[in-house]
C-alpha positions as CSV (number, residue, x, y, z in Angstrom):
1,X,51.3,6.7,173.6
2,X,54.0,9.1,172.7
3,X,51.5,11.9,172.2
4,X,50.0,11.4,175.6
5,X,53.4,11.1,177.2
6,X,54.4,14.5,175.7
7,X,51.1,16.0,176.8
8,X,51.6,14.8,180.4
9,X,55.2,16.1,180.3
10,X,54.0,19.5,179.3
11,X,51.3,19.5,182.0
12,X,53.9,18.6,184.7
13,X,56.3,21.2,183.4
14,X,53.6,23.9,183.5
15,X,52.5,22.9,187.0
16,X,56.1,23.0,188.2
17,X,56.6,26.4,186.8
18,X,53.5,27.7,188.6
19,X,54.1,25.8,191.8
20,X,57.5,27.2,192.5
21,X,57.7,29.6,195.4
22,X,57.4,33.2,194.3
23,X,60.5,35.1,195.3
24,X,60.7,38.7,196.4
25,X,62.6,39.4,193.2
26,X,59.5,38.8,191.1
27,X,58.8,42.3,189.8
28,X,55.5,43.9,189.0
29,X,55.1,44.5,185.3
30,X,52.2,45.1,183.0
31,X,50.3,41.8,182.9
32,X,47.4,40.8,180.7
33,X,44.7,39.5,183.1
34,X,43.1,37.7,180.1
35,X,46.2,35.7,179.4
36,X,46.6,34.8,183.1
37,X,43.0,33.6,183.2
38,X,43.4,31.6,180.0
39,X,46.7,30.1,181.3
40,X,45.1,29.1,184.6
41,X,42.1,27.5,182.9
42,X,44.4,25.6,180.5
43,X,46.5,24.2,183.4
44,X,43.4,23.0,185.2
45,X,41.5,21.5,182.3
46,X,43.4,18.2,182.3
47,X,43.2,17.8,186.0
48,X,41.0,15.0,187.4
49,X,38.9,17.4,189.5
50,X,37.8,19.2,186.3
51,X,36.6,16.1,184.3
52,X,33.0,16.9,185.0
53,X,33.3,20.7,185.3
54,X,32.6,23.0,182.4
55,X,34.6,26.2,182.4
56,X,32.8,29.1,180.6
57,X,35.2,31.8,179.7
58,X,33.8,35.1,178.4
59,X,36.3,37.8,179.0
60,X,35.9,41.4,177.7
61,X,38.2,42.2,174.9
62,X,39.1,45.5,176.6
63,X,40.3,44.0,179.8
64,X,43.0,46.3,181.1
65,X,46.5,45.2,182.0
66,X,47.6,45.5,185.6
67,X,51.0,45.9,187.3
68,X,51.7,42.5,188.9
69,X,53.7,39.3,188.7
70,X,52.0,37.1,186.1
71,X,53.1,34.0,188.1
72,X,51.4,35.3,191.2
73,X,48.2,36.3,189.4
74,X,48.1,32.8,187.7
75,X,48.6,31.1,191.1
76,X,45.8,33.1,192.6
77,X,43.5,32.2,189.7
78,X,44.5,28.5,190.0
79,X,43.7,28.5,193.7
80,X,40.3,30.1,193.0
81,X,39.5,27.5,190.3
82,X,40.5,24.6,192.6
83,X,38.4,26.1,195.5
84,X,35.4,26.4,193.1
85,X,35.9,22.8,191.9
86,X,36.1,21.6,195.5
87,X,32.9,23.5,196.5
88,X,31.0,21.9,193.6
89,X,32.3,18.4,194.4
90,X,33.9,18.2,190.9
91,X,30.6,18.6,189.0
92,X,29.1,21.7,187.5
93,X,30.0,24.9,185.7
94,X,32.4,27.7,186.5
95,X,31.7,30.9,184.7
96,X,34.5,33.5,184.3
97,X,33.2,36.7,182.8
């Protein structure tokens, strides 16, 4: 029970971090797209919508960094994942390549 409570607490903390409004002070820095994709997928995996969805992740090792806010990029990816899950009615496979 403690392990699950800690896991839930971490999920909630991560979601709160990514759901906060993005301020104009978020600066563009070199951001790893691969890390943003992995972060977004990790945040969505425990969600009820993703129980019957397999996420296939096959990113190129030479994926370039981009100048952006990592929080904004992750938010965009989370929105895309949620839209895909909704479009599939919560069942299927999402491939990110």
